[in-house]
C-alpha positions as CSV (number, residue, x, y, z in Angstrom):
1,M,0.5,-1.1,6.7
2,F,1.8,-0.3,3.3
3,E,2.0,2.8,1.5
4,D,2.4,3.2,-2.2
5,V,3.5,-0.4,-2.8
6,S,4.1,-2.1,-6.1
7,T,2.6,-5.2,-7.4
8,A,4.3,-8.0,-9.4
9,W,2.9,-6.7,-12.7
10,E,4.3,-3.3,-12.2
11,I,7.7,-4.8,-11.3
12,D,7.6,-6.7,-14.8
13,L,6.7,-3.4,-16.6
14,W,9.3,-1.3,-14.7
15,P,12.3,-2.0,-17.1
16,K,10.3,-0.7,-20.1
17,W,9.6,2.6,-18.1
18,D,13.3,3.0,-16.8
19,P,15.9,0.5,-17.5
20,S,18.3,1.9,-14.9
21,P,18.9,-0.2,-11.9
22,W,16.6,0.3,-8.7
23,I,18.5,2.0,-6.0
24,D,17.4,2.4,-2.4
25,G,19.7,4.7,-0.6
26,D,23.1,3.2,-1.5
27,Q,21.9,-0.4,-2.2
28,R,21.1,-1.8,-5.6
29,I,17.8,-3.7,-5.6
30,D,17.7,-7.0,-7.4
31,I,14.4,-6.6,-9.3
32,Q,13.8,-10.3,-10.1
33,T,14.2,-11.3,-6.4
34,T,12.0,-8.6,-5.3
35,R,9.3,-9.7,-8.0
36,Q,9.5,-13.3,-6.6
37,Q,9.2,-12.2,-3.0
38,V,6.0,-10.1,-4.0
39,L,4.7,-13.4,-5.7
40,D,5.5,-15.6,-2.8
41,A,4.1,-13.3,-0.1
42,A,1.1,-14.8,1.9
43,P,-2.2,-13.1,0.8
44,L,-3.4,-10.5,3.3
45,G,-6.9,-12.2,3.5
46,D,-10.3,-10.4,3.5
47,D,-9.3,-7.9,6.3
48,V,-7.9,-5.4,4.1
49,I,-8.6,-1.8,3.5
50,H,-7.2,-0.5,0.2
51,V,-7.6,3.1,-0.7
52,R,-6.3,5.6,-3.2
53,V,-5.7,9.2,-2.1
54,E,-6.5,11.5,-4.8
55,H,-4.0,14.2,-5.8
56,T,-1.0,12.8,-4.1
57,G,2.5,11.5,-5.2
58,H,4.7,9.0,-3.5
59,W,4.5,10.9,-0.1
60,I,1.2,10.2,1.0
61,H,2.3,10.4,4.7
62,R,3.5,14.0,4.0
63,E,0.8,15.2,1.8
64,H,-2.2,13.6,3.8
65,P,-0.9,12.4,7.1
66,E,-4.4,12.3,8.5
67,V,-5.1,9.4,6.1
68,M,-2.1,7.5,7.3
69,V,-2.8,8.1,11.0
70,E,-6.4,7.0,10.7
71,A,-5.5,3.8,8.8
72,I,-2.8,3.0,11.5
73,A,-5.3,3.6,14.3
74,V,-8.0,1.3,12.7
75,V,-5.6,-1.5,12.4
76,V,-4.1,-1.1,15.9
77,D,-7.6,-1.0,17.2
78,A,-8.7,-4.1,15.4
79,V,-5.7,-6.0,16.5
80,R,-5.9,-5.0,20.2
81,N,-9.5,-5.8,20.5
82,D,-9.5,-8.8,18.2
83,H,-12.0,-7.8,15.8
84,A,-12.3,-7.2,12.1
85,L,-11.4,-3.8,10.4
86,Q,-14.2,-1.4,10.0
87,P,-15.5,-1.0,6.4
88,C,-13.4,1.3,4.3
89,D,-16.2,3.9,3.6
90,E,-16.9,4.2,7.3
91,V,-13.0,4.8,8.0
92,F,-12.5,7.2,5.2
93,P,-15.7,9.2,4.5
94,Q,-13.4,12.0,2.9
95,R,-14.2,12.8,-0.7
96,Y,-10.5,12.7,-1.6
97,V,-10.0,9.1,-0.5
98,T,-11.4,6.3,-2.8
99,C,-12.0,2.9,-1.3
100,I,-10.8,0.1,-3.6
101,S,-12.2,-3.5,-3.0
102,P,-9.5,-6.1,-2.7
103,S,-9.4,-8.7,-5.4
């Protein structure tokens, strides 16, 4: 389960937007190492639900916790019962949640 994650191309563009170092708490993040980890990560496969929650910022779990709770419940159910995830539009019929096909 990922919330508001970055992709490798976003990491490449970040220094153009903000040249200051990435800081997480009190730790400085090595951007190039992070980029390589993103590129080296195993694909998530076809069993992915990717959504955009409209009118939110970086705190989806605070602004629309019901979306996070439902997403977690669907993943837990699929793992516990050894079946594929439900189609995104069945899981999230809300008009403020847009399903994005993985590519």
